N, C-alpha and C positions, 0 to 999 in steps of 0.2 A: 626614402627616395630610391628610385631604381638605379641599378648599376649603369644602365645605358646613359642616364643623365650625366653621371660623373665622367663617363668615357667621352661624352661629347663636350662637356663644359671645361674640363681641366686643360685639354690641349689649347683651347681658345684663350685661356688665361695665361698659360705658360709661354706659348710661342711668341706673342708680341713682346713680352719682357725679354726673352732671349734675343730677339731680333734687334731691339733697342740697345741691349748690352753689346752685341756684336758691332753695331754701328758706332757706338761710343769708342770702343776699343780700336776700331779701324781709324777713326778720325784722330785719336790721340797718337797712334803710331805714325800716321801721316805727318802730323805736326812735328814729331820728334825727328823724322827723316828730313824734313825741310830745314829744321834748325841746325842739323849737322852740315849742311851745304853752305852755310854762311861763312865767308872768309873776311877777316878784318884786314883790309888792304894796307893800312899803316904798319901793323905788326909784320905782315908778310914782307914789305919792303925793308923794314929795319932788320929782319932776320937775313934777308938777302944781302944787305950791306955788310954784314959780318961774315959773309961767305968768302968765296975765292975772288980773284981779281976781276974776272968778267962780271960776276954778280955785283960787285961794288961799283964798277963803271956804269952798269945799267941802272943801278939805283941812283947814282949821281945824276944821270941824264933825266931821270923821271923826277920832276918837281911836284910834290904832292899838292902844294898850294895852287898850282896852275890847273889842276884837274877839276873839271866841272862835273857835278853829279847829274 
């Protein structure tokens, strides 16, 4: 087979695989970034209750059972 054939065929085989791999890595990194932004509100309020006096007063005013999702 001529060299020109390999020069034309190999990039068309490698480039799609490379692009699919980049897309997968981008989506997995995006999912990781989204998971870091999730805050557990119950744990946050409990930690604030253990803080200073202002934080504990605010936490007492917030009744978690009355909060509607």
